[in-house]
C-alpha positions as CSV (number, residue, x, y, z in Angstrom):
1,M,-22.6,11.5,0.0
2,T,-25.3,10.1,1.6
3,S,-25.0,6.5,2.5
4,K,-26.3,3.9,4.9
5,R,-23.2,2.2,4.7
6,W,-20.9,4.7,4.8
7,Q,-22.4,7.0,7.4
8,R,-20.2,9.4,9.3
9,Y,-18.4,7.9,12.9
10,T,-20.3,9.1,15.7
11,P,-18.5,7.3,18.9
12,T,-21.0,5.6,21.0
13,T,-21.0,3.4,24.6
14,D,-20.5,0.3,22.5
15,E,-18.2,1.5,19.6
16,P,-16.3,4.5,21.6
17,W,-13.3,6.1,20.3
18,N,-10.4,5.1,22.6
19,L,-6.9,3.3,22.3
20,S,-8.2,0.3,20.6
21,R,-9.4,2.6,17.5
22,A,-6.9,4.8,17.5
23,N,-4.4,2.0,17.2
24,H,-6.5,0.2,14.6
25,L,-6.7,3.9,12.5
26,H,-2.8,3.9,12.4
27,R,-2.5,0.0,11.7
28,R,-4.4,0.4,8.3
29,A,-3.6,3.8,7.3
30,S,-0.4,3.7,8.5
31,F,2.3,2.1,9.2
32,G,1.5,2.1,13.2
33,A,1.9,4.4,16.0
34,T,4.1,5.3,19.3
35,W,2.4,5.0,22.8
36,G,2.8,8.8,22.6
37,E,0.9,9.3,19.5
38,L,-1.8,6.9,20.3
39,Q,-2.0,8.9,23.8
40,R,-2.5,12.2,21.7
41,D,-4.9,11.0,19.4
42,V,-7.3,9.3,22.6
43,D,-7.5,13.1,23.8
44,D,-7.7,15.1,20.4
45,G,-10.6,12.7,19.2
46,W,-10.8,10.7,15.9
47,E,-11.7,13.9,13.7
48,A,-8.4,15.4,14.4
49,S,-6.6,12.1,14.2
50,V,-7.9,11.2,10.9
51,G,-7.0,14.7,9.9
52,R,-3.4,14.5,10.8
53,L,-3.3,10.9,8.7
54,L,-4.6,12.6,5.6
55,T,-2.6,16.0,5.8
56,G,0.6,13.9,6.8
57,T,1.2,15.5,9.9
58,S,0.3,12.4,12.3
59,R,3.7,11.7,13.1
60,Q,5.4,12.9,16.0
61,Y,8.5,10.4,16.6
62,G,11.3,9.9,14.3
63,Q,11.1,13.2,12.3
64,R,13.9,14.3,10.1
65,E,14.1,17.7,9.1
66,D,16.4,16.6,6.1
67,F,14.0,13.3,5.4
68,E,13.7,14.2,1.7
69,S,17.3,15.2,1.2
70,I,18.5,11.9,2.6
71,S,16.0,10.0,0.8
72,R,17.1,11.3,-2.6
73,I,20.9,10.3,-1.5
74,I,20.1,6.9,-0.8
75,G,17.7,6.5,-3.7
76,E,19.9,8.0,-6.3
77,S,23.0,6.0,-4.7
78,A,20.8,2.7,-5.2
79,V,20.2,3.4,-8.9
80,A,23.4,4.9,-9.7
81,G,25.1,1.4,-7.8
82,G,22.6,-0.6,-9.9
83,D,22.0,-2.2,-6.4
84,A,18.2,-3.8,-6.5
85,S,18.7,-4.3,-2.7
86,R,19.5,-0.6,-1.7
87,L,16.8,0.8,-3.5
88,K,14.2,-1.6,-1.5
89,A,16.2,0.1,1.4
90,W,15.4,3.0,0.1
91,W,11.5,2.5,0.2
92,L,11.3,1.4,3.5
93,F,13.7,4.3,4.9
94,R,10.9,6.6,3.4
95,I,8.3,3.9,4.9
96,L,9.6,4.5,8.2
97,F,10.8,7.8,8.5
98,T,7.9,9.6,6.1
99,P,6.1,12.6,7.9
100,D,3.3,11.2,5.6
101,P,2.5,7.4,6.4
102,L,-0.8,7.3,4.4
103,Q,0.8,8.6,0.9
104,E,3.3,5.4,1.3
105,K,0.7,3.3,1.9
106,L,-1.1,4.1,-1.3
107,A,2.1,3.9,-3.3
108,L,2.0,0.5,-1.6
109,L,-1.5,-0.1,-2.8
110,W,-0.4,1.2,-6.3
111,H,2.7,-0.8,-6.6
112,D,0.5,-4.0,-6.1
113,H,-2.4,-2.8,-8.1
114,F,0.0,-1.8,-11.3
115,A,2.3,-4.5,-10.6
116,T,5.3,-4.1,-12.1
117,S,8.8,-6.4,-11.5
118,N,12.4,-5.8,-12.0
119,R,12.7,-9.1,-12.8
120,K,11.9,-8.2,-16.1
121,V,12.2,-4.1,-16.6
122,Q,16.2,-4.6,-15.2
123,N,16.3,-0.8,-14.9
124,L,16.3,0.5,-11.3
125,R,16.0,3.9,-12.6
126,L,12.4,3.2,-14.7
127,M,11.1,1.0,-11.3
128,Q,12.2,4.4,-9.4
129,Q,10.4,6.7,-11.8
130,Q,7.2,4.6,-11.5
131,N,7.8,4.4,-7.8
132,E,7.8,8.2,-7.6
133,L,4.4,8.4,-9.9
134,F,2.8,6.2,-7.6
135,R,3.7,8.7,-4.8
136,S,2.7,11.6,-6.4
137,R,-0.4,10.5,-7.7
138,A,-1.2,8.1,-4.4
139,S,-4.3,10.2,-3.6
140,A,-5.1,12.4,-7.1
141,K,-8.0,11.3,-9.2
142,F,-7.6,7.8,-10.6
143,G,-7.6,9.0,-14.0
144,H,-4.4,11.0,-13.6
145,L,-2.6,8.1,-12.4
146,L,-4.1,5.8,-15.3
147,H,-3.5,8.1,-18.1
148,E,0.2,8.2,-16.6
149,I,0.7,4.7,-15.9
150,V,-0.3,3.2,-19.5
151,K,2.8,5.3,-20.8
152,D,5.0,4.9,-18.0
153,P,8.6,3.4,-19.0
154,A,8.9,0.7,-16.6
155,M,4.8,-0.4,-17.3
156,L,6.2,-0.2,-21.3
157,V,8.8,-2.8,-20.8
158,W,7.2,-4.9,-18.3
159,L,4.2,-5.4,-20.6
160,D,6.0,-5.7,-24.0
161,A,3.8,-2.3,-25.0
162,G,7.0,-0.5,-26.3
163,L,7.2,-2.8,-29.1
164,N,3.4,-2.2,-29.6
165,Q,3.0,-0.7,-33.3
166,K,0.2,-0.4,-36.2
167,S,2.0,-3.7,-38.1
168,Q,2.3,-5.6,-35.0
169,P,-0.3,-5.1,-32.5
170,N,0.5,-6.4,-28.7
171,E,-2.3,-7.0,-26.5
172,N,-0.3,-7.7,-22.9
173,L,-1.0,-3.7,-21.9
174,S,-4.5,-3.5,-23.5
175,R,-5.5,-7.0,-21.7
176,E,-3.9,-6.0,-18.3
177,L,-5.3,-2.4,-18.8
178,M,-9.0,-4.0,-18.9
179,E,-8.5,-7.2,-16.7
180,L,-6.4,-5.8,-13.8
181,F,-6.4,-2.1,-14.0
182,T,-9.7,-1.2,-14.7
183,L,-13.3,-3.2,-15.7
184,G,-11.9,-6.7,-14.1
185,V,-12.6,-10.0,-15.3
186,G,-16.0,-10.5,-17.3
187,N,-16.8,-7.0,-18.2
188,Y,-15.0,-6.8,-21.6
189,A,-14.7,-8.9,-24.8
190,E,-11.7,-10.4,-26.5
191,S,-12.5,-8.2,-29.3
192,D,-12.3,-4.9,-27.0
193,V,-8.8,-6.2,-25.9
194,Q,-7.5,-6.7,-29.8
195,E,-9.4,-3.1,-30.5
196,A,-7.5,-1.5,-27.5
197,A,-4.1,-2.9,-28.3
198,R,-4.4,-0.9,-31.8
199,A,-5.4,2.2,-29.6
200,L,-2.2,1.8,-27.6
201,T,0.1,1.7,-30.6
202,G,2.6,4.2,-31.1
203,W,4.5,4.6,-27.7
204,R,8.3,3.3,-27.5
205,I,11.1,4.4,-24.9
206,R,14.2,6.4,-25.7
207,N,16.8,8.0,-23.2
208,M,14.5,6.5,-20.2
209,K,11.5,8.7,-21.3
210,A,8.2,7.5,-23.0
211,E,8.1,8.8,-26.8
212,Y,5.3,8.8,-28.8
213,N,5.7,8.0,-32.8
214,M,2.5,8.8,-35.0
215,E,4.0,6.7,-37.5
216,R,3.5,3.7,-35.3
217,H,0.0,4.1,-34.3
218,D,-2.8,2.7,-35.9
219,Q,-5.2,5.6,-36.7
220,G,-8.0,3.2,-37.9
221,E,-11.3,2.9,-36.8
222,L,-11.6,0.6,-34.0
223,A,-14.8,-0.5,-31.9
224,I,-14.5,-0.6,-28.1
225,L,-17.2,-1.4,-25.6
226,G,-19.4,-0.2,-28.0
227,V,-18.0,2.9,-29.4
228,V,-17.1,3.2,-32.6
229,G,-14.1,5.9,-33.7
230,A,-10.5,6.7,-33.9
231,F,-8.8,6.1,-30.6
232,D,-5.3,6.7,-28.8
233,S,-4.3,5.7,-25.1
234,E,-6.2,8.9,-23.9
235,K,-9.2,8.5,-25.3
236,L,-9.5,4.7,-24.5
237,C,-8.3,5.6,-21.1
238,D,-11.2,7.9,-20.6
239,L,-13.5,5.6,-22.1
240,L,-12.7,3.1,-19.3
241,L,-12.8,5.5,-16.5
242,G,-16.4,6.3,-17.4
243,Q,-17.3,2.8,-16.9
244,D,-19.4,1.5,-13.8
245,A,-17.0,-1.6,-13.4
246,T,-14.0,0.7,-13.4
247,S,-15.3,2.6,-10.2
248,R,-16.5,-1.0,-8.9
249,R,-13.4,-2.4,-9.0
250,L,-11.9,0.7,-7.7
251,A,-14.2,0.7,-4.9
252,G,-13.2,-3.1,-4.3
253,T,-9.4,-2.5,-4.2
254,L,-9.7,0.3,-1.3
255,C,-12.0,-1.8,0.5
256,D,-9.2,-4.2,0.1
257,L,-6.7,-2.2,1.8
258,F,-8.6,-0.1,4.6
259,M,-11.4,-2.9,5.6
260,G,-11.5,-6.4,6.6
261,E,-12.3,-9.6,5.1
262,D,-15.8,-9.4,4.3
263,V,-16.7,-6.4,6.4
264,A,-17.5,-4.4,3.3
265,D,-20.3,-6.7,1.7
266,A,-21.6,-5.9,-2.1
267,E,-24.1,-3.1,-0.8
268,A,-21.1,-1.2,0.7
269,I,-19.3,-1.6,-2.2
270,D,-21.6,-0.5,-4.6
271,E,-22.4,2.7,-2.5
272,L,-18.7,3.2,-2.4
273,S,-18.4,2.9,-6.1
274,L,-21.5,5.4,-6.9
275,G,-20.0,7.9,-4.7
276,L,-16.4,7.4,-6.7
277,K,-18.0,8.4,-10.0
278,R,-20.1,11.1,-8.8
279,N,-16.5,12.5,-7.6
280,D,-14.6,11.7,-10.6
281,L,-12.7,8.9,-9.1
282,S,-11.1,10.9,-6.6
283,I,-8.7,8.9,-4.0
284,Q,-8.6,11.3,-1.5
285,W,-12.5,11.5,-1.3
286,A,-12.9,7.7,-1.0
287,V,-9.9,7.6,1.5
288,E,-11.5,10.0,3.6
289,T,-14.9,8.4,3.4
290,I,-13.7,5.1,4.5
291,L,-11.6,6.6,7.5
292,C,-14.6,8.6,8.4
293,S,-17.2,5.8,8.6
294,Q,-18.8,4.0,11.3
295,L,-18.1,1.0,9.2
296,F,-14.4,1.4,9.5
297,F,-14.1,2.1,13.4
298,S,-16.8,-0.9,13.8
299,D,-15.8,-3.6,16.3
300,A,-16.2,-6.1,13.2
301,N,-13.7,-4.3,11.0
302,I,-10.9,-4.2,13.7
303,G,-8.0,-7.0,13.7
304,S,-9.6,-8.8,10.7
305,R,-7.3,-8.6,7.6
306,V,-3.7,-9.9,7.6
307,S,-1.1,-7.4,7.4
308,S,1.6,-7.7,4.5
309,P,5.4,-8.2,5.5
310,V,5.9,-4.6,4.9
311,E,3.2,-3.6,7.2
312,F,4.2,-6.5,9.8
313,T,7.9,-5.4,10.1
314,A,7.3,-1.6,9.7
315,T,4.6,-1.4,12.4
316,A,6.7,-3.3,14.9
317,I,9.6,-0.9,14.2
318,R,7.8,2.2,14.8
319,S,5.5,1.1,17.7
320,L,8.4,0.3,19.5
321,E,10.1,3.8,18.8
322,M,13.3,2.0,17.6
323,L,14.1,4.7,15.1
324,D,16.7,6.9,17.2
325,N,19.2,3.7,16.5
326,P,17.3,2.2,13.9
327,P,17.5,-1.2,12.3
328,S,19.4,-1.5,8.8
329,T,16.5,-1.4,5.7
330,L,18.9,-3.1,3.8
331,V,18.4,-6.0,6.5
332,L,14.6,-4.9,6.6
333,A,14.2,-5.5,3.0
334,E,15.4,-8.7,3.4
335,W,13.1,-10.2,5.9
336,C,10.4,-8.8,4.1
337,S,11.2,-10.7,1.2
338,R,11.4,-13.9,3.4
339,L,8.2,-13.2,4.6
340,G,6.7,-13.1,0.7
341,Q,6.7,-9.3,-0.3
342,D,9.8,-8.7,-2.3
343,L,9.7,-4.7,-3.4
344,F,9.9,-4.4,-6.6
345,Y,9.3,-7.5,-7.6
346,P,6.1,-8.7,-7.3
347,P,5.4,-12.2,-8.2
348,N,3.4,-11.6,-11.4
349,V,0.9,-9.1,-13.5
350,S,-1.2,-9.5,-10.4
351,G,0.9,-8.5,-7.9
352,W,0.8,-10.5,-4.3
353,N,-2.1,-12.6,-3.5
354,G,-2.6,-10.4,-0.2
355,G,-5.2,-11.7,2.5
356,R,-4.7,-15.0,4.3
357,A,-2.1,-16.0,1.7
358,W,0.4,-14.1,3.6
359,L,0.3,-16.8,6.3
360,T,1.8,-20.3,5.4
361,S,3.6,-22.6,7.6
362,R,7.2,-21.0,6.6
363,T,5.9,-17.4,7.0
364,V,4.3,-17.6,10.2
365,V,7.4,-19.1,11.6
366,G,9.6,-16.2,9.8
367,R,7.3,-13.8,11.5
368,S,8.1,-15.4,14.9
369,N,11.9,-15.4,13.7
370,F,11.7,-11.7,12.6
371,A,10.4,-10.7,16.1
372,A,13.4,-12.4,17.6
373,A,15.6,-11.2,15.6
374,M,14.4,-7.3,16.3
375,V,14.3,-7.4,19.9
376,T,18.2,-9.1,19.8
377,G,19.6,-6.1,18.2
378,Q,19.9,-8.3,14.7
379,L,18.5,-5.9,12.3
380,R,21.3,-3.4,12.9
381,V,24.5,-3.7,11.0
382,P,26.5,-4.7,13.3
383,S,24.2,-6.4,15.7
384,T,23.7,-4.2,18.8
385,T,22.2,-4.9,22.1
386,V,18.8,-3.0,21.8
387,E,18.1,-1.0,24.4
388,W,14.3,0.3,24.8
389,S,13.3,3.7,24.9
390,P,11.7,4.8,28.2
391,S,8.3,4.8,27.3
392,V,8.5,1.5,26.2
393,E,10.4,0.5,29.4
394,K,7.4,2.4,31.6
395,L,4.7,-0.1,29.8
396,G,6.8,-3.5,30.6
397,R,5.4,-6.7,30.5
398,A,1.8,-5.5,30.8
399,E,-1.3,-5.5,28.9
400,Q,-0.7,-1.9,27.9
401,L,2.3,-3.2,26.0
402,Q,-0.2,-5.7,24.0
403,K,-2.6,-3.0,23.4
404,L,0.2,-1.0,21.5
405,L,1.5,-4.3,19.9
406,L,-2.2,-5.6,18.9
407,S,-5.0,-4.9,17.0
408,N,-7.4,-6.8,19.3
409,P,-5.4,-8.0,22.2
410,N,-6.5,-11.5,24.2
411,R,-6.5,-10.9,27.6
412,Q,-5.8,-14.1,28.8
413,R,-2.4,-13.9,27.1
414,S,-1.6,-10.3,28.6
415,K,1.1,-10.9,31.0
416,V,3.9,-13.6,31.1
417,E,5.9,-12.4,34.5
418,A,8.7,-14.7,34.2
419,M,10.1,-12.8,30.8
420,K,12.2,-10.5,30.0
421,L,10.9,-7.4,28.1
422,S,12.6,-8.4,25.0
423,E,11.2,-11.9,25.2
424,F,7.9,-10.7,26.3
425,I,8.0,-8.2,22.9
426,A,9.1,-11.2,20.8
427,H,6.4,-13.6,22.4
428,T,3.6,-10.8,21.8
429,L,4.5,-10.3,17.9
430,S,4.4,-14.4,17.6
431,L,1.0,-14.5,18.7
432,P,-1.7,-14.8,16.0
433,E,-3.2,-11.4,17.1
434,A,0.1,-9.5,16.0
435,F,-0.1,-10.9,12.3
436,V,-3.5,-8.7,11.8
437,C,-4.2,-5.7,11.5
């Protein structure tokens, strides 16, 4: 794409490829990196580093050959036991140990974008199925994901779409489909919502699967966004996917994930939106465009977005190489919930507010308490003394350790000589700079 805002990154004297930018890349597009991984990336250059993230080959540390088989066992056990806390732990296991952290990062994005809560669904099997959908379509064309989400069983329950039939249309799914998933507020009329509800009739759930019943579907002529004709869910999604408002909203959503607050201006979002439309709303294309851009690696973008609780906790654990004797992901899930991000239980149809809303007086103290619990072994069951890896020990209470743990460390705070290593790590993770990525 020929673009002024998204031109390809070229290291310069003012904005060189260095440790800070390698760390920035992993904190935004992954869940942090170890010191060794960062050193490798600095040596290999930015293109190789981005390429590894895009192909799921970025991690050197914490790899398990049996990752997928263990993941299946943990997930199935959680579902079979009806234990939501264990399903949260399953996802955090994936986030910590996956060879493809960008995939999990995008799955977390879609969980927020298509927010669905088990508080109403009350079925862990359906919630896990939806989560696997987000993972399998994480970087696909957005249309593939949209077509599947409108008939996803968990979504049908969440928005009462399983009750939607021609004799009694239900507008919940059609409203959120337009307002939150595609067009955004102000780009449709109330009559469009009403007509779209009729287009979505006919779906119900049987044996944990979505089933389409033509007799329940409204086959009458509909008028949606100025287009008149017979509609079903497929035709409705295709119509929405072709709207400029959808590509622009999608561009904004991706910028919210990878770019800091106000870093991507309206012109940048418009340019990315145009590129998305030209590339059939390919998430893979958009992610690669963003991660390879001068804007992504600009000074203004480093340390300019508040980390979510999952990002904050998982990044700390991975960066400090704590996976040989890992924390309990059950305990970690509880901490994420306390800090404001309860996986599989977003607060409402809009998902989490994110950004600065992650930080309140309670959650700021909570993040400091998490750091203290982590360094004293309280994330493990039973609690055990933390023994730091040789590479972390070698960094010591030095500026290098803060370069690992912070996006943009303040050098005036770089040394607290009287502290033990664990105290220094807890202190560093309690700094305001630790709460951003």
